[in-house]
N, C-alpha and C positions, 0 to 999 in steps of 0.2 A: 366880617368874622364875629363870632359869638365870644361874648364877655365870660370871665369866669363866673360871675354871679349868675348869668343867664344858663350857663352850662350846668351849674349846681342846681338851679331851679328845675331845669329838664330831668336831671338825674334823680332828684327827690320825688318829683312827681311820677316818674317811670316807676320807681321803686314802690312808691305808695300803691300804684294801680296794679303792679304785678302781685303785690301781696294781698290784695282784695280778691284776687282771681281764686276759684277753686283749685286745690293740688290736682284733682282728676288722675291720682295714682301716677302722675308723671315721672319720667325719668329721662336721663340723658346717658348714652352709651358710647364711649370711644371704640372705634372698630378699624381694624386694618383692612380698608378697602377702598375703592374709587368711589366718587360720588355717583357716576354712572352704574356701577355695579349695585350699590344700594338703591337707586332709582329703579333699576330692572327688578330688583327682588321685590321691592314694594309694589310694582306694577303687577308682578306674577303671582304674588301669594295673598294680596290683601283685597278685600271687598272695597267697594267705592266708599263706604261709610268708614272703614278702617283707615283708607288713604287720607281722610280728614283729620286723623287723630296722630299723625306721625310725620316727621320730616328730616331731612338732612339739616342739622343746625350749623355745621361748621365743616368747612374744608381746610384742614390744617396742612396737608401735604399731598402729593399724587396718591399715597397709598394711606391716608390718614384722615378719618373724618369722624364726626360725632353725629349719632342719630338721636333724635328728640321726639317724644310724646308719651302716649299713654303706655305704662309698662307692659301690658298683656301684648299690645301691638308692636313695640319695640323689640320685644322677645321673639314674636313671630318673624320679623324682618330678619333678626340675627340668625335664627334657626334656618331660614330660607338661604342665608348667606353661608351657611356652614361655620359660623364664627360665634365666640363667647362674647366679645365685648367687654369693656371695663365700665362698670356704671359709676358715674360720677356723683358725688355728694352735693345734691342740688335741691333747693326747695320747690323747684317749679321746672317743667319742661321747656327752657328757653328756647327762643328761635325756633318755635314750632307752631303749628296751626293751633295749638292750646292757647297761644298769647292773643288770639285774635279777639277774644272777649273783651280786652281793653281798647281795641282800636278806636271806637268813636270817642271815648272821653280823652285818650292820649291825642288824637288828632285836634280835638277842640283846645287842648293846652298847648300843642306845638303852635298851632295857629296864633295863639294869644301872645307868644314869645317873640321878642325882637330878634329874629334869626336870619331874616330874608335880605342878608347884606352880602356882596361879593367877598371871596376870600381874599386874604392879604397875603396869605402863603399857601403854596400848594400842599395838599395832604394825601396820603394814601388811604383810600377809603375801602374798608373791608365790606361796605355795603355794594359798593359798585364793582369792587375787584379792580380798581383802577386809580390812577392819579387825578384828582380833582384839581385843576389847574387855578392858580391865582386869577381872581376875576370872575370865576365861576361861582354860582350859588348852589349851597346845599339846601334843597327845599323841604317842605313839609313831607312830600311823598319819600324822600330819603330817609327821613326819621321813621315813618310808617313801616317801610320795607325793613328796617332795623328790627323790629318786633317780631316777625315770623319767618324771615328769610334766612337763608345760610350766611354765616359769616364766612366771607371768601378771603380768609386770612392768606393762603397760598399765593393767589392772584395779586392781592394788594402788596405782599413782601416782594414778589418778583417784579412787579412794576415799580416798587420804590428803589429796589436795587438798580434796576436799569436806568430810572430817573437819575439816581445818585452818579452813575457813571457818565451821564450826560450833561451834568450841571457843574457849576464851579463850587468852590468850597463854601462860599456863604449860603447858597441855596441848599447845599447838602445838609448843613447844620440845621436848617430850618425843617427838613424833612424828617431826619433820623430822630 
């Protein structure tokens, strides 16, 4: 597993790289719909170029997502959905294609860190949307996906709850 020092080094490096990115008029908007509905709206109303400027940033529940990207494109998706959305106060459009500008440097940093060790404790991964078991590795690609892929909070939470029901008290404390 990752030491606290390594985790802090990773977090600081990620924050530094994010703040070097252009803001690109980015926004994030919470909206009451499913990921499938949002993806269908994006496919139907956006050009191919526009589809590279927006994405589902987070799936918080069956009818609760966050859309992230260039403001005008996010607004176009919300309009296609017939939803207003609640714009979040953010510096950048996190977990969207706009984060890809930092991928190469972030990959170099992640590869340089000592993180390629098996987990000592299972964790609920919001990147994978599942329990990553003790003994498994969280590799470089996991951290790369974390930049521009949706946060699968609902899946990770449901898997953690199911895992807690199936494990003893000591393991449960390690997960929660």
